[in-house]
N, C-alpha and C positions, 0 to 999 in steps of 0.2 A: 420510629422504624422508618415506615412507609417514605417520611420525608428522605433519610437518608438515600433508600431506593431510587426515589425519582429523581433528587440530583446527581447520582453516577448516571443513571440511564440519555439524561440531559448531557451530561459531562462526555461520556461514551459519544453520543453522536453528533456533537457538535467536535470531537476529535478527529473520526474517523471523516463527517461528510466533509471538513472544510478542507479544500485542496490544498494538497500535499504528493509526495511523490510518488505513495501509493494509488492514488487515486489518479495521478496523472498516467504510472503504467497501464491502469485497466481500461484508461480512457485511448491510449495509445494503440493497447493488443487488441479491445474493441475494433477501432476503425482499422488498424491496417490488416489483421487476418481473420476476426470476427466474433460473433458473442461466445462460442466453446474455448476460444483459446482463453478469452477474459473470464470467463468461466474457470479454466482451470488454472487462472494465476490469478482468480480470488481463493482457490482452498489453497496456495500455495502460502499465502501472505497470513490465511487463517493457522495453517499449522506454525507457521512462523510466530505468529502470537500466541500460541500455545506453550509454545515451548521460551517464551520470555514471560509468561503468566506461572511458569511450571517455575523458573529462578526467581519470582516475586512472590510467591509464597513459599520459600526454601528460606530468602530473607526474613520473612515475619514469624516464618516456624524459630528461626533463628539455626538453622539444616549449616548454613555457611554465610561468609558476607562477601560480596562482591569489591574486588580491589576499584579503585576508583579511574586505576590506570588501564586494566583491562577493559573495563567499561568505554574510555575513551577509544583504546585502538578500534573494536570491537564498532562501533560508531563512525569512525574515519575511515576502516573499509565499506562501510556501508556507503560514506558520502562518495568513496572514490566507484563504490558498484554502481549507484545513483548517477555519476556522471556519464559515467560508459554505456548505459543501456541509450540517457538522453542523446549523445553524441551519434552512438552508431545508430540508433534509430534516423536521426537527422539526416544523417547522410545516405541514408535510404532513400529517406524523402525525396530530397533534393535530385537524388540522385533516379529515382522512378519519374517525376517530375521531368527530366531532362530529355530521358528516353523516350517520352511518350511523345501519341500523335495526338495535336492539339485538335486534328477533325475526328477525334474517336468520338464516339459517345460516351460522356462520362460513366465511370464505374462505381460502386462501390471500392475499396481503397484493400479490401482483403479479396476479392475477386481477381485484384491483376499483382497482388503478392503471392511468394512462396508460401507454403504453409506452413506453420509454426510447430511440431510436436507440442503434445501435451503433457511431456516431460521438461521440455525446455519450459514450458509458460509455466508449468508451477513450478522451476526450481528460482526465474526468472523473481518469480512472487516470494519465494518462500526468501532468494539474496535481500530483496528491496525492503520486508520489511525485516528481517532478523538486527538488520545494522540502523535501522530508523529511528534516529535520535529521539523525535518526539514519542515510536510505542516505548522504547527503553526507561527514556525518563519518566512516562504515565504510569508504569509499570511498576517501577521499583521504589519511586516517591509518592504519589499520586495512590495509589490502587490499595493503598494498608489502611489510607482513610477511611475506608468503606468497609471495613471488615465487621463492624459490629450490627448490621443492620439485621441481626439473629442473635439468638445468646449464645448459639452454635458456630462457632469458628468455621467446623467443616461446612455446613449448611450454607451459613454464607460465602464462605469461599466458592463452593459450588453455586450458589445462585449468581457472583460476579460474574463467575466466568461461565455459566451460561447466556446469561446476558449480552457481554461483548461478543462474542461467538454470533449469536443471533443477529446481535444489531451490526456487526463489520461483515458478515455473508449476505447477510439483505442489504445492506447501501448497496456496497460494493459492484452487485451483481444488478441492480437497479443500475447505476451508471453505467455500463457492460450495454444492459438495456435502449437506455436513451439512447445511448451512441447510434444505434442502429435505422432509428427513427428518420423518418425522411427529411424535417429541416437540417437532422447535424449532418448526414451523408452530402448535404447540399454544400456543408461547409468543411467536410472533412477534410482534406489538405490542412484549411489553415488551425481546425482544431488538434493534427497531430502533430503539424508544428508547434503550436503553442505548449501544446505536452513534450513537448520534445525539450522546451528551451525552459520548462517550470523545473524538468528532471535535469537539467546541466544548473539550474543556477541554486537547486535547492544542495545540490552536490558542492559545490564553489564554498554558497556561503555558509553550510554545514560545518565544509572542512575549515571556514575560516576562524570560524566561533569556538571551535572545537578546540584549534591550535593558538591559538591566546592565553 
């Protein structure tokens, strides 16, 4: 059973660490608003993951079935929200660039932008994760494949949930911390713009494939 658990850990690590809308949002918030904002955004994505996990567990235990139509609607709303975050942030980035003086000494973006409340940061993270097609597919279709790591379903589910939350939070916080390093601050404008573009593209292509 250890092999199944190790496979699960590797799968979760690759799923979370691979650049996507959640990572792009964490990098964007860390660049624009600082580490604390990105931290609360990470907590929001974690909370959304717990809800998706609860749905997956309910499906596994036969409590109820998830309608493909409802799943598609949630995913489409998630794509729209992802695109909105990217577009609004990109607008702010260009606005800041246009208004700032080129004679000023460069400062971290989070010292130039207005502060974001921790509540709004949490809700952003929650909103982008709850409708993330990648997470929905993983929890509903992939997650059940690992419930036999122990003889007890309850213990197996507890281990799987703990591993996910631990890896998810650790990886996202690591991204947020790395964005604060000097080499990242040097290219912070480019990183922020790339993150916004990624968010917009994920929203567009995610909606396109869902509507096919």
